[in-house]
C-alpha positions as CSV (number, residue, x, y, z in Angstrom):
1,S,170.9,326.4,71.6
2,A,170.4,324.1,74.6
3,W,166.7,324.0,73.9
4,R,167.2,322.8,70.4
5,V,169.6,320.0,71.5
6,F,167.2,319.0,74.2
7,S,164.2,319.0,72.0
8,A,166.0,316.9,69.3
9,A,167.3,314.3,71.7
10,P,165.6,311.0,71.6
11,P,163.4,310.1,74.7
12,E,165.8,307.4,75.8
13,L,168.5,310.0,76.3
14,K,166.3,312.2,78.5
15,N,166.8,311.0,82.1
16,E,166.2,312.8,85.3
17,H,169.5,314.6,85.1
18,V,169.0,315.8,81.6
19,F,165.5,317.1,82.5
20,S,166.8,318.7,85.7
21,A,169.6,320.5,83.9
22,M,167.2,321.8,81.2
23,M,164.7,323.0,83.8
24,A,167.4,324.9,85.7
25,T,168.7,326.4,82.4
26,L,165.3,327.5,81.4
27,S,164.6,329.0,84.9
28,R,167.8,331.0,84.8
29,A,166.8,332.3,81.4
30,G,163.5,333.4,82.7
31,Q,161.5,330.7,81.1
32,R,160.0,329.3,84.3
33,Y,156.6,328.2,82.8
34,T,158.4,326.1,80.2
35,A,160.8,324.8,82.9
36,K,157.9,323.7,85.1
37,S,156.1,322.0,82.2
38,L,159.2,319.8,81.7
39,M,158.5,318.2,85.1
40,N,155.2,316.8,83.7
41,E,156.8,315.8,80.5
42,A,159.5,313.9,82.4
43,L,157.0,312.0,84.4
44,A,154.8,311.3,81.3
45,Q,157.9,309.8,79.7
46,G,158.4,307.5,82.6
47,V,161.4,309.4,84.2
48,E,161.6,308.6,87.8
49,A,161.4,311.8,89.9
50,N,164.3,312.4,92.3
51,K,165.4,315.3,94.4
52,F,167.2,316.9,91.5
53,L,164.0,317.0,89.4
54,Y,162.0,318.3,92.3
55,N,164.6,320.9,93.2
56,A,164.6,322.1,89.6
57,A,160.8,322.4,89.8
58,M,161.1,324.4,93.0
59,G,163.6,326.7,91.2
60,A,161.0,327.4,88.6
61,S,158.2,328.1,91.1
62,H,156.2,331.3,91.0
63,S,154.9,331.3,94.5
64,P,155.7,330.0,98.0
65,Q,152.6,327.8,97.8
66,E,154.1,326.0,94.7
67,I,157.3,325.3,96.6
68,F,155.3,323.8,99.5
69,E,153.2,321.7,97.0
70,I,156.3,320.3,95.4
71,W,157.8,319.5,98.9
72,D,154.6,317.7,99.8
73,A,154.8,315.6,96.6
74,M,158.5,314.8,97.4
75,K,157.5,313.6,100.9
76,A,154.6,311.6,99.5
77,K,157.1,309.7,97.3
78,G,159.5,309.3,100.1
79,I,162.2,311.5,98.5
80,E,164.4,313.3,100.9
81,G,165.5,316.8,100.2
82,D,169.0,318.2,100.4
83,E,170.5,321.7,101.0
84,I,169.0,323.1,97.9
85,T,165.5,321.9,98.9
86,I,166.0,323.5,102.3
87,R,167.1,326.7,100.7
88,Y,163.9,326.8,98.7
89,L,161.7,325.9,101.7
90,R,163.3,328.7,103.7
91,M,162.7,331.1,100.8
92,A,159.0,330.0,100.7
93,K,158.7,330.5,104.5
94,R,159.8,334.1,104.0
95,G,157.0,334.5,101.4
96,Q,159.3,334.4,98.4
97,A,159.7,332.2,95.4
98,P,162.5,332.2,92.8
99,A,160.4,333.6,90.1
100,T,159.5,336.6,92.3
101,L,163.1,337.5,92.9
102,R,165.2,339.3,90.5
103,Q,169.0,339.0,90.4
104,R,169.4,341.1,93.5
105,T,172.4,341.2,95.8
106,L,172.7,341.5,99.5
107,N,176.0,342.6,100.8
108,G,177.6,341.7,97.4
109,E,176.3,338.1,97.5
110,D,173.5,336.5,95.5
111,I,170.4,336.6,97.6
112,L,169.5,333.0,96.7
113,A,172.7,331.9,98.3
114,T,171.5,332.9,101.7
């Protein structure tokens, strides 16, 4: 499984892209707490946070407040968001978070794509 490969990988191979991809994979699999914990693990291992890592953390968020806290941390580090960041912020402004939404559709489209 992806988790076994990730866990067995030596720390020097785990960069911000690897952590971000694993966080997104775990979030999609419903393992949001584990996904969020990887942010702390990445930072503890000296991985420099970037918008991809922060976006992955937003994608694992359980509340709008968490999304806003992650956004505040991004701004404090001078990291600019992108269209994914904006999508999560809009979701949070509507009182939603990825973990509170199920795979619902709206007019045949993924609700997260709006």
